[in-house]
C-alpha positions as CSV (number, residue, x, y, z in Angstrom):
1,M,25.7,-146.3,73.2
2,T,29.2,-145.4,71.9
3,V,30.5,-142.3,72.1
4,R,33.4,-140.8,69.3
5,T,35.9,-138.4,70.5
6,V,37.0,-136.4,67.4
7,P,40.9,-135.9,67.3
8,R,42.3,-132.9,68.4
9,R,43.3,-132.2,65.1
10,C,39.9,-132.5,63.1
11,V,38.7,-130.2,65.2
12,L,41.2,-127.2,64.2
13,I,41.2,-128.0,60.7
14,V,37.7,-128.1,61.0
15,F,38.0,-124.6,63.4
16,L,40.3,-123.5,60.0
17,C,38.3,-124.1,57.4
18,L,34.7,-122.6,58.7
19,T,36.9,-119.7,60.0
20,G,38.6,-119.1,56.6
21,V,34.5,-119.6,54.8
22,A,33.2,-116.9,57.4
23,Q,36.4,-114.4,56.2
24,A,35.6,-115.3,52.8
25,R,32.6,-114.4,53.1
26,Q,32.8,-111.3,55.1
27,E,35.4,-110.3,52.5
28,G,32.7,-110.4,49.1
29,P,33.7,-109.4,46.2
30,N,36.8,-107.7,45.6
31,L,36.3,-103.8,44.9
32,E,39.1,-102.2,44.1
33,L,38.9,-100.6,40.7
34,P,42.4,-99.1,38.8
35,R,42.2,-95.5,38.1
36,I,41.9,-93.4,35.7
37,D,45.3,-91.3,35.2
38,G,45.5,-87.6,36.5
39,A,41.2,-87.8,37.5
40,K,39.5,-85.6,39.9
41,P,37.1,-87.5,42.2
42,R,34.0,-85.4,40.9
43,N,31.6,-85.8,43.0
44,V,28.1,-87.0,41.4
45,V,24.6,-86.3,41.8
46,F,22.2,-89.0,39.9
47,I,18.2,-87.9,40.3
48,L,15.6,-90.4,38.8
49,A,12.1,-90.4,38.2
50,D,9.8,-93.1,37.6
51,D,7.6,-93.5,34.3
52,H,8.4,-90.2,32.8
53,R,8.0,-89.9,29.3
54,F,10.8,-88.7,27.3
55,D,8.5,-86.0,25.2
56,A,7.7,-84.5,28.2
57,M,9.5,-81.5,29.1
58,G,9.4,-77.5,28.6
59,F,12.2,-77.2,26.8
60,L,11.7,-80.1,23.6
61,G,7.8,-77.4,23.3
62,H,5.8,-79.9,24.9
63,P,2.4,-78.0,24.2
64,F,1.7,-77.5,28.4
65,V,4.1,-78.8,30.9
66,E,6.2,-76.8,33.2
67,T,9.8,-78.2,33.8
68,P,12.0,-75.1,33.9
69,N,14.8,-76.9,35.6
70,M,14.9,-79.4,33.7
71,D,15.2,-77.2,30.7
72,R,17.8,-75.2,33.6
73,I,19.8,-78.6,33.3
74,A,19.2,-79.1,30.0
75,S,20.2,-75.2,29.0
76,D,24.0,-75.3,31.7
77,G,24.2,-79.3,30.5
78,V,23.9,-81.5,28.0
79,H,20.3,-83.3,26.2
80,L,21.2,-86.7,25.7
81,K,18.3,-86.5,23.3
82,N,18.6,-90.7,22.7
83,A,18.5,-92.5,25.2
84,F,17.2,-95.5,26.2
85,V,15.9,-98.9,28.6
86,T,17.2,-102.3,27.9
87,T,13.9,-103.4,30.3
88,S,11.1,-100.5,30.4
89,L,9.8,-102.1,33.7
90,C,10.5,-100.4,37.2
91,S,12.8,-103.1,39.0
92,P,15.0,-104.7,36.1
93,S,16.0,-100.5,34.7
94,R,17.0,-100.4,38.6
95,A,19.1,-102.9,38.8
96,S,20.1,-102.3,35.4
97,I,20.9,-98.5,36.4
98,L,23.2,-100.5,39.7
99,T,24.7,-102.8,38.3
100,G,25.8,-102.0,33.9
101,Q,24.0,-104.8,33.5
102,Y,21.1,-106.1,30.9
103,A,18.4,-107.8,32.8
104,H,19.3,-111.3,31.7
105,N,23.0,-110.6,33.4
106,H,21.6,-108.8,36.5
107,K,18.7,-111.2,36.8
108,V,16.2,-109.1,38.4
109,V,13.7,-109.6,35.9
110,D,10.1,-108.3,37.3
111,N,8.8,-106.5,39.7
112,N,9.0,-109.7,42.4
113,N,12.2,-111.3,42.8
114,P,15.1,-110.2,45.0
115,V,18.1,-109.2,43.8
116,A,20.8,-111.8,43.5
117,E,22.8,-112.3,46.8
118,G,26.2,-111.1,45.6
119,T,24.9,-108.6,43.0
120,V,28.0,-106.0,43.2
121,F,26.0,-102.3,43.3
122,F,28.2,-99.1,41.5
123,A,27.6,-97.1,44.4
124,Q,30.0,-100.0,46.0
125,Y,33.1,-99.4,44.6
126,L,32.9,-95.6,44.9
127,Q,32.7,-96.7,48.4
128,A,35.3,-98.3,48.2
129,A,37.2,-95.5,46.6
130,G,36.4,-93.7,49.5
131,Y,33.0,-92.1,48.5
132,D,30.1,-90.1,50.9
133,T,27.4,-92.2,49.4
134,A,23.9,-91.9,49.7
135,F,20.3,-94.1,48.5
136,I,17.1,-92.1,48.9
137,G,13.6,-92.8,47.8
138,K,12.6,-95.9,46.1
139,W,14.4,-99.1,45.5
140,H,11.7,-101.3,44.9
141,M,14.0,-104.6,44.3
142,G,13.5,-107.6,46.2
143,G,9.3,-107.9,47.2
144,G,8.0,-106.0,49.8
145,S,11.4,-105.1,51.5
146,D,12.9,-101.9,52.1
147,D,15.9,-102.7,54.4
148,P,19.6,-100.9,53.4
149,R,21.7,-102.6,51.0
150,P,25.3,-102.6,50.4
151,G,26.8,-99.4,49.0
152,F,25.1,-96.6,50.6
153,D,26.2,-94.7,54.5
154,R,23.2,-92.9,54.3
155,W,19.4,-94.5,53.6
156,V,16.3,-93.7,53.3
157,S,13.8,-95.9,51.2
158,F,10.6,-97.4,52.1
159,R,8.6,-100.6,51.2
160,G,7.8,-101.6,47.4
161,Q,5.8,-99.0,45.3
162,G,5.2,-96.8,48.3
163,T,2.8,-94.3,49.0
164,Y,2.1,-90.0,47.5
165,L,1.1,-89.3,50.8
166,P,1.1,-90.4,55.2
167,G,0.6,-94.3,54.9
168,R,0.9,-97.1,57.2
169,N,4.2,-98.1,56.7
170,G,6.0,-95.5,56.5
171,L,10.4,-95.0,55.8
172,N,12.9,-97.0,56.8
173,V,15.6,-94.6,57.8
174,D,18.8,-96.6,57.8
175,G,17.2,-99.5,59.1
176,E,14.9,-98.2,61.7
177,R,10.9,-97.8,60.7
178,V,9.9,-94.0,60.4
179,P,6.4,-92.1,59.9
180,Q,6.3,-90.7,56.5
181,Q,5.6,-86.6,57.5
182,G,4.2,-85.6,54.1
183,Y,4.0,-85.5,50.2
184,I,6.3,-88.2,49.2
185,T,9.2,-86.2,46.5
186,D,9.2,-83.0,48.6
187,E,10.2,-85.4,51.6
188,L,12.8,-87.7,49.9
189,T,13.8,-83.9,48.7
190,D,14.2,-82.8,52.3
191,Y,16.8,-85.9,53.4
192,A,18.4,-85.5,50.5
193,L,19.3,-81.5,51.4
194,D,19.4,-82.4,54.5
195,W,22.4,-85.1,54.2
196,L,24.0,-82.5,51.8
197,G,24.2,-80.3,54.1
198,E,25.4,-81.9,56.9
199,R,27.9,-83.8,55.8
200,P,31.8,-83.4,56.1
201,D,33.8,-81.6,53.0
202,D,36.4,-83.4,53.2
203,K,35.4,-86.4,50.8
204,P,33.7,-87.0,47.5
205,F,29.7,-87.9,47.1
206,C,27.4,-89.3,45.0
207,L,23.7,-88.7,46.0
208,Y,20.5,-90.9,44.4
209,L,17.8,-89.9,44.7
210,S,15.2,-91.8,43.5
211,H,11.6,-90.9,43.4
212,K,8.1,-92.3,43.4
213,G,7.0,-89.6,41.0
214,V,5.0,-90.4,38.1
215,H,4.4,-93.4,39.5
216,A,0.6,-94.3,38.9
217,E,-2.0,-94.1,40.5
218,F,-0.7,-89.6,40.1
219,I,-1.6,-87.5,43.2
220,P,-0.2,-84.3,42.6
221,A,1.3,-82.2,44.9
222,E,-1.6,-80.1,46.7
223,R,0.2,-76.8,45.1
224,H,0.0,-78.1,41.4
225,A,-3.5,-80.1,41.6
226,G,-5.7,-78.7,38.9
227,R,-3.5,-77.0,37.0
228,Y,-3.5,-78.6,34.2
229,D,-7.9,-79.2,33.8
230,D,-8.3,-77.4,31.3
231,A,-5.3,-79.1,28.8
232,P,-5.9,-80.0,25.1
233,F,-5.0,-83.6,25.1
234,D,-4.1,-84.7,21.4
235,A,-5.2,-88.6,21.1
236,P,-2.6,-90.6,19.8
237,E,-2.0,-91.8,16.0
238,T,-1.8,-95.6,17.1
239,M,-4.3,-95.6,19.6
240,D,-7.1,-95.1,16.4
241,P,-8.2,-99.2,16.0
242,S,-9.6,-99.3,13.0
243,P,-8.4,-101.7,10.1
244,E,-6.2,-99.8,8.5
245,R,-4.4,-98.3,11.1
246,T,-3.6,-101.4,12.2
247,K,-3.1,-104.0,9.6
248,H,0.1,-105.8,10.2
249,R,-0.2,-105.2,13.9
250,P,0.2,-107.8,16.0
251,M,-2.4,-109.8,17.2
252,W,-1.2,-109.4,20.8
253,V,-1.0,-105.8,20.9
254,K,-4.7,-105.9,19.5
255,N,-5.4,-107.6,22.4
256,Q,-4.0,-106.2,24.7
257,R,-6.5,-103.1,23.8
258,N,-9.3,-105.0,26.0
259,S,-6.7,-105.1,28.9
260,W,-5.1,-103.6,32.3
261,H,-3.2,-102.6,30.2
262,G,-5.2,-101.4,27.3
263,V,-7.5,-97.8,27.1
264,E,-10.9,-100.3,26.9
265,F,-10.1,-102.0,29.9
266,P,-7.5,-99.5,31.9
267,Y,-6.5,-101.1,35.0
268,H,-9.6,-103.3,34.5
269,S,-11.6,-99.7,35.0
270,T,-12.8,-96.6,32.8
271,L,-10.4,-94.7,33.6
272,D,-10.4,-91.6,31.5
273,V,-7.1,-91.6,29.3
274,A,-6.8,-87.7,28.8
275,E,-7.9,-86.6,32.5
276,Y,-4.8,-89.3,33.7
277,Y,-2.6,-88.1,31.7
278,R,-3.7,-84.0,33.0
279,D,-2.9,-85.7,36.3
280,Y,1.0,-87.1,35.2
281,C,2.0,-83.9,34.1
282,E,0.9,-82.1,37.2
283,T,2.2,-85.1,39.3
284,L,5.4,-84.3,37.2
285,L,5.9,-80.7,38.6
286,G,6.7,-81.5,41.9
287,V,9.9,-84.3,40.1
288,D,11.1,-80.4,38.7
289,D,10.5,-78.8,41.8
290,S,13.1,-81.1,43.5
291,I,16.1,-80.8,41.0
292,G,15.3,-77.5,41.4
293,R,16.2,-77.5,45.0
294,V,19.0,-80.0,44.8
295,L,20.5,-77.6,41.9
296,D,20.1,-74.2,44.5
297,A,22.1,-76.4,47.2
298,L,24.6,-77.8,45.9
299,E,25.4,-74.0,44.2
300,A,24.8,-72.4,47.9
301,K,27.9,-74.9,49.0
302,G,29.9,-73.7,46.3
303,V,30.3,-77.2,44.1
304,L,27.3,-76.3,41.5
305,D,29.8,-76.1,39.3
306,E,32.3,-79.4,39.4
307,T,29.6,-81.7,40.3
308,L,28.0,-84.7,37.9
309,V,24.3,-84.1,37.7
310,I,22.7,-86.4,35.9
311,Y,18.8,-87.2,35.6
312,M,16.5,-89.4,34.0
313,G,13.1,-91.6,34.0
314,D,13.6,-95.4,34.4
315,N,11.2,-96.2,32.1
316,G,8.7,-93.9,29.6
317,F,4.5,-94.2,29.7
318,G,2.1,-94.8,26.8
319,F,-1.3,-92.7,26.5
320,G,-2.8,-94.6,24.3
321,E,-0.1,-95.1,21.7
322,H,-0.9,-98.3,19.8
323,G,-4.7,-98.4,21.5
324,L,-1.9,-99.4,25.5
325,I,-0.9,-97.6,28.8
326,D,2.0,-97.8,31.1
327,K,4.9,-99.9,29.3
328,R,7.4,-103.1,28.9
329,V,6.6,-102.8,24.9
330,A,9.6,-102.5,23.0
331,Y,7.7,-99.3,21.4
332,E,9.8,-95.4,21.7
333,W,7.3,-93.9,24.1
334,S,7.8,-97.4,25.8
335,M,11.5,-97.5,25.8
336,R,13.0,-94.3,25.0
337,V,13.1,-91.7,28.6
338,P,14.6,-87.9,28.8
339,M,18.0,-87.8,30.1
340,I,19.7,-84.2,30.7
341,M,22.9,-84.4,32.4
342,Q,25.2,-81.4,33.7
343,C,28.9,-80.4,35.4
344,P,29.7,-76.8,33.8
345,D,33.8,-77.9,34.5
346,L,33.5,-80.7,32.1
347,F,30.2,-79.1,29.5
348,P,29.4,-76.2,27.6
349,G,26.0,-75.4,28.1
350,G,22.7,-76.7,25.2
351,S,24.6,-79.6,23.8
352,T,23.9,-82.1,22.8
353,V,24.8,-86.1,22.3
354,E,23.0,-87.7,19.5
355,Q,24.0,-91.4,20.5
356,V,22.1,-94.0,21.4
357,V,22.6,-93.8,25.5
358,A,21.3,-96.3,27.7
359,N,20.3,-97.3,31.6
360,I,23.1,-99.5,31.4
361,D,25.0,-96.5,30.9
362,I,25.2,-94.7,34.3
363,A,27.1,-97.1,36.3
364,P,30.3,-96.6,33.6
365,T,29.3,-93.1,33.5
366,I,29.4,-92.0,37.3
367,L,32.4,-94.9,37.7
368,E,34.6,-92.5,34.8
369,A,33.6,-89.9,36.6
370,A,34.8,-91.2,39.9
371,G,38.1,-90.7,38.7
372,L,37.6,-95.2,38.7
373,Q,38.0,-97.6,35.7
374,A,34.3,-99.9,34.6
375,P,34.6,-103.4,35.3
376,D,34.8,-105.9,33.0
377,H,31.7,-107.7,33.9
378,M,29.2,-104.5,33.0
379,D,27.6,-104.3,29.5
380,G,26.8,-100.8,29.1
381,Q,30.2,-98.0,28.8
382,S,30.5,-94.5,29.9
383,F,29.1,-92.1,28.3
384,L,30.7,-89.2,29.7
385,K,33.7,-87.9,27.1
386,L,30.0,-87.7,24.8
387,G,29.0,-84.6,26.7
388,T,32.6,-83.0,25.9
389,G,32.0,-83.5,22.4
390,E,34.9,-85.9,22.1
391,E,34.7,-88.8,19.4
392,I,34.8,-91.7,20.6
393,P,33.6,-95.2,19.6
394,W,30.4,-96.3,20.2
395,R,27.5,-98.4,20.1
396,D,25.0,-98.4,16.9
397,A,22.4,-100.4,18.1
398,L,20.9,-101.1,21.5
399,L,19.8,-104.7,22.6
400,Y,15.6,-104.2,24.3
401,E,14.2,-107.6,26.7
402,Y,11.7,-108.1,28.1
403,Y,10.6,-111.3,30.4
404,W,6.6,-112.5,30.9
405,E,4.9,-112.2,34.4
406,R,2.7,-113.8,34.9
407,N,0.6,-110.9,37.2
408,F,0.4,-108.8,34.1
409,P,-0.2,-111.9,31.3
410,Q,-1.4,-109.4,28.1
411,T,2.9,-108.5,27.6
412,P,5.0,-111.6,26.2
413,T,8.5,-111.5,26.7
414,I,9.9,-109.1,24.0
415,F,13.7,-109.2,22.0
416,A,14.3,-106.3,20.5
417,L,17.2,-104.6,18.4
418,R,16.9,-100.6,17.9
419,T,19.6,-98.8,15.1
420,D,19.4,-95.4,14.5
421,Q,17.2,-96.6,11.5
422,Y,15.1,-99.5,12.0
423,K,13.9,-101.5,15.4
424,F,12.8,-105.2,14.8
425,I,11.1,-106.6,17.6
426,R,10.5,-110.4,18.2
427,P,7.9,-111.1,20.1
428,H,9.1,-114.4,22.3
429,G,7.2,-118.2,22.5
430,L,3.6,-116.6,20.4
431,W,2.3,-117.7,17.2
432,D,2.3,-114.2,15.9
433,L,4.1,-111.5,13.8
434,D,7.5,-110.5,14.3
435,E,7.4,-106.1,13.7
436,L,10.1,-103.7,11.8
437,Y,10.2,-100.2,11.8
438,D,11.4,-97.3,10.2
439,I,11.8,-95.0,12.9
440,Q,13.4,-92.2,11.3
441,A,10.6,-91.8,8.4
442,D,8.2,-92.9,10.2
443,P,9.2,-92.3,14.6
444,N,5.5,-93.0,15.8
445,E,5.8,-96.7,14.6
446,T,2.4,-96.5,12.4
447,T,3.5,-99.4,9.7
448,N,4.9,-102.4,10.4
449,L,7.2,-103.4,7.5
450,I,6.9,-107.3,8.2
451,F,5.9,-108.7,4.6
452,S,7.5,-105.3,2.9
453,E,9.4,-107.0,0.4
454,D,12.0,-103.9,0.3
455,H,13.1,-104.6,3.8
456,Q,13.2,-108.6,4.6
457,Q,17.7,-108.6,4.0
458,V,17.1,-105.4,6.9
459,V,14.7,-108.0,8.9
460,T,17.3,-111.1,7.5
461,Q,20.2,-109.4,8.9
462,L,19.0,-107.5,12.8
463,K,16.9,-110.4,13.4
464,A,20.5,-112.5,13.3
465,R,22.2,-109.7,14.4
466,L,19.9,-109.4,17.6
467,F,20.5,-113.0,18.2
468,E,24.1,-112.1,18.0
469,T,23.9,-109.3,20.4
470,L,22.4,-112.2,22.9
471,G,24.6,-114.8,22.6
472,Q,27.9,-112.3,23.4
473,T,26.6,-110.6,25.9
474,G,25.3,-114.4,27.6
475,G,21.5,-113.7,27.2
476,M,20.6,-116.9,25.6
477,S,18.3,-118.1,28.1
478,I,15.3,-117.0,29.3
479,P,15.4,-116.4,33.4
480,I,11.9,-117.9,34.9
481,Y,10.6,-117.5,39.1
482,P,8.1,-119.4,41.2
483,D,4.9,-117.2,39.9
484,R,4.4,-114.4,43.2
485,G,1.5,-111.8,43.8
486,G,-1.7,-112.4,41.4
487,S,-2.4,-112.0,38.0
488,Q,-4.6,-109.5,35.6
489,N,-5.9,-111.5,33.0
490,L,-9.3,-109.8,33.2
491,R,-11.2,-108.7,29.3
492,N,-13.7,-106.2,29.1
493,A,-16.9,-108.3,27.6
494,D,-18.2,-105.1,25.9
495,G,-14.9,-104.2,24.8
496,S,-12.8,-105.5,21.3
497,P,-13.5,-108.8,20.4
498,A,-9.9,-111.4,20.2
499,A,-7.9,-110.4,17.5
500,D,-8.1,-112.4,14.2
501,F,-4.9,-114.0,12.5
502,P,-4.0,-111.4,9.2
503,G,-4.3,-112.4,6.0
504,E,-0.6,-113.3,5.3
505,L,-0.6,-116.4,7.4
506,L,-4.0,-117.6,5.9
507,R,-3.1,-120.5,3.1
508,E,-6.4,-122.0,1.1
509,L,-5.8,-125.7,0.4
510,P,-6.5,-126.9,-2.8
511,P,-10.2,-129.0,-3.4
512,G,-10.1,-132.6,-2.4
513,T,-6.6,-132.1,-0.7
514,D,-6.5,-134.4,2.9
515,R,-7.2,-132.5,6.0
516,R,-6.8,-135.4,8.7
């Protein structure tokens, strides 16, 4: 056997090349953003709840739920009354918050697949600008991993959905496995307050407090259990399955009624939707308590007035609307979320923002609060100036997207465009109906206008604009991933039968027509 000797010059070249590659990997993307002239870097507290509906807050006139601390932010700050998510699902929505991008760009399109290598979160830019950063709570991107992610000096998280009460997996605290001691909403708040109290005051900070509450299965804190046992529950009008109420409702929606995410077979069980809603509202009380504790801690440190505090939900949730539960769909109760913010140094108390804002706008808004210009790759824009009452150029339509999951096959890939008056919904890849709603005249989306002669021009315009928006934002291809997990694809044999095609799609052939 002949042994070949590699010349020293070649070895040196290979070494230098490998060193350069390693150095490039270590350095990563450029995280230095241009600073806004004269801007003061503000402290930021971002609090995220899971599955919190847009209308489940006391100050909005809810019949029984009590949210004194959410009401406090709205009174001392700003209610962003038309806040939405661009994908109504935990992981995609959370990735949009952290990246400022649509799901088709950040590629986190379901709850199972990991974040793409090289994805940059807004906290990394804050770190590079000298911020102390902490992530505390639910991450839920990348399967069951709860490993610390880039951008955060302090890390407290858990695998997947986590558990309201202490479970076997416990918590991941800065890379170490630590037992969970108590009720998760309270314990995450304890960690957040400890970090706020222990960190030095010579740097601005960003706290990202991401709650498990109020995700199903709902378990309220012991102090709140049973508070709403006798509270009223009025079934939504679109829960009625009668033909006159469901005319021109897509077949896939009618069929979903008898499924994992439908009122006839919820979670393949006999769950009572009214009782489920009461448990939900009781569980929400713990989140509201957490908000109050954080506000009080900021006030005790003397930084409440100068700190930007934002609270929102990661998506909506249904309790019988259109015969469904859960989220994922493009109806208002699914894609619309609560959003309130305060910073007394910036915003007058009791203000309302009417413009449509979204989860993709959170990252640019926080960056502006830090005195940084958002990078060009972000799809959202800062709404900080909207809170001050300043008039700035703003969107007049919002794109919505959801990508089919094998785990829950009853909901198709959906694209939608929502303007201030209309919403156009396209289920992709189905032999079924599109939907058009006049959300000003019909906020509960009871009447699909897709066959209305008076609205055909609107349908044509919104359909064209939907695809223009997808094209302009790089969304004209559908991300596809391998199957992960099981599929909740059963139906109740005693429930509603499969839906029929609507009469508008049926045709009678003339007598004598060759039917081959």
